[in-house]
C-alpha positions in Angstrom: 0.0 0.0 0.0 1.5 3.3 -1.0 1.3 6.6 0.9 -1.7 8.0 -1.0 -3.8 4.8 -0.4 -3.0 5.0 3.3 -4.0 8.6 3.5 -7.3 8.1 1.7 -8.1 5.0 3.8 -7.3 7.0 7.0 -9.5 9.9 5.9 -12.5 7.7 5.1 -12.2 6.1 8.5 -12.3 9.5 10.2 -15.3 10.8 8.2 -17.3 7.6 8.4 -20.6 7.8 6.7 -20.0 11.4 5.4 -17.7 10.0 2.7 -20.2 7.5 1.5 -23.2 9.8 1.5 -24.4 11.0 -2.0 -24.9 14.7 -2.4 -27.2 14.5 -5.4 -30.6 16.0 -6.1 -33.0 13.2 -5.4 -35.6 12.2 -8.0 -38.4 13.1 -5.6 -37.2 16.7 -5.8 -37.2 16.9 -9.6 -40.2 18.4 -11.3 -40.7 16.1 -14.3 -44.3 15.3 -15.0 -45.6 17.2 -18.0 -49.0 18.0 -16.3 -47.2 19.4 -13.2 -44.9 21.6 -15.4 -47.9 22.8 -17.3 -49.8 23.6 -14.1 -46.8 25.5 -12.8 -46.5 27.8 -15.8 -50.3 28.4 -16.2 -51.3 28.8 -12.5 -48.0 29.8 -10.9 -46.5 33.2 -10.1 -43.3 34.5 -11.5 -40.7 37.1 -10.3 -37.2 38.0 -11.3 -34.1 38.2 -9.1 -31.5 38.9 -11.8 -30.1 36.7 -13.4 -32.6 34.1 -12.3 -36.3 34.1 -13.0 -38.4 32.1 -10.6 -41.8 30.6 -11.4 -43.5 29.1 -8.4 -46.7 27.4 -7.4 -47.4 26.4 -3.8 -48.9 23.0 -3.2 -51.4 23.0 -0.2 -50.7 20.3 2.4 -47.2 19.5 0.9 -43.9 20.3 2.5 -41.5 18.8 -0.1 -40.2 20.9 -2.9 -39.9 20.0 -6.6 -37.8 22.0 -8.9 -36.6 22.3 -12.5 -33.8 24.4 -14.1 -34.0 26.1 -17.5 -31.2 27.7 -19.5 -32.5 28.7 -23.0 -30.6 27.5 -26.0 -31.4 30.9 -27.6 -29.1 32.7 -25.2 -26.4 30.0 -24.8 -25.7 28.1 -28.0 -23.0 25.9 -26.5 -24.2 23.0 -24.3 -21.1 23.4 -22.1 -22.3 26.8 -21.0 -25.9 25.7 -20.5 -24.8 22.7 -18.4 -22.4 24.9 -16.3 -25.2 27.3 -15.5 -27.6 24.5 -14.7 -25.1 22.9 -12.4 -24.5 26.2 -10.6 -28.2 26.8 -10.1 -28.8 23.2 -8.8 -25.9 23.5 -6.4 -27.2 26.8 -5.0 -30.6 25.3 -4.7 -29.3 22.2 -2.9 -27.3 24.3 -0.4 -30.0 26.9 0.4 -33.4 25.1 0.0 -36.1 25.1 2.6 -38.9 22.6 2.7 -41.9 24.8 2.0 -44.1 22.7 -0.3 -43.5 24.5 -3.6 -43.1 23.6 -7.3 -40.5 25.9 -8.7 -38.8 26.5 -12.0 -35.5 28.5 -12.1 -34.9 30.1 -15.5 -31.6 31.7 -16.2 -32.3 35.0 -18.1 -28.8 36.6 -18.1 -26.9 37.1 -21.3 -23.3 37.3 -22.2 -20.7 35.3 -20.3 -22.1 32.8 -17.8 -22.5 34.4 -14.4 -20.2 33.4 -11.5 -21.4 31.0 -8.9 -21.6 33.7 -6.2 -23.9 35.8 -8.4 -26.2 32.9 -8.9 -26.0 31.9 -5.2 -27.0 35.4 -4.1 -30.0 35.4 -6.5 -31.1 32.0 -5.1 -30.8 33.1 -1.5 -33.0 36.1 -2.3 -35.5 33.9 -4.2 -35.8 31.5 -1.2 -36.3 34.5 1.2 -39.0 35.8 -1.0 -40.7 32.3 -1.3 -40.7 31.9 2.4 -42.3 35.4 2.9 -44.9 34.5 0.2 -45.7 31.2 2.0 -45.9 32.9 5.4 -48.3 35.6 3.9 -50.5 32.8 2.4 -50.6 31.0 5.7 -51.5 34.2 7.6 -54.3 35.0 5.1 -55.7 31.4 5.4 -55.7 31.7 9.2 -57.3 35.2 9.3 -60.0 34.0 6.8 -61.1 31.0 8.8 -63.9 32.8 10.7 -62.1 33.4 13.9 -61.4 37.1 13.1 -64.3 38.4 15.3 -65.9 41.7 14.3 -69.2 40.1 13.3 -72.4 39.5 15.4 
């Protein structure tokens, strides 16, 4: 056994399960059904936090998120650039997501050179903050509209 093998073996013993864990986006969090995607774009709300446009639709009674990433071929002809941007958006999503029960599509709308990861990450953080505020406002409206508001005879 050479030195590199001994070091990697020692490192994997220290980290235990953390080395074997997969940091992928699970299939349950991918928005893939044509009907769900159609419903998202027809009934959902959209807002822009440059360079990412977010289209979202809250699902009542659900706490898991489902997402999809879009980078238009019209703006980025080379697949390498589109895949780079999609990877960056998925990674920012994975690191900053909150379980709020939303179907969401992230569309990259920037043009020119692909944005740096930090730029995309800041946009994703702002998007999640806004989505959480939207969810809280919806829940407050539901609770205030349940008949317990008083004011009537």
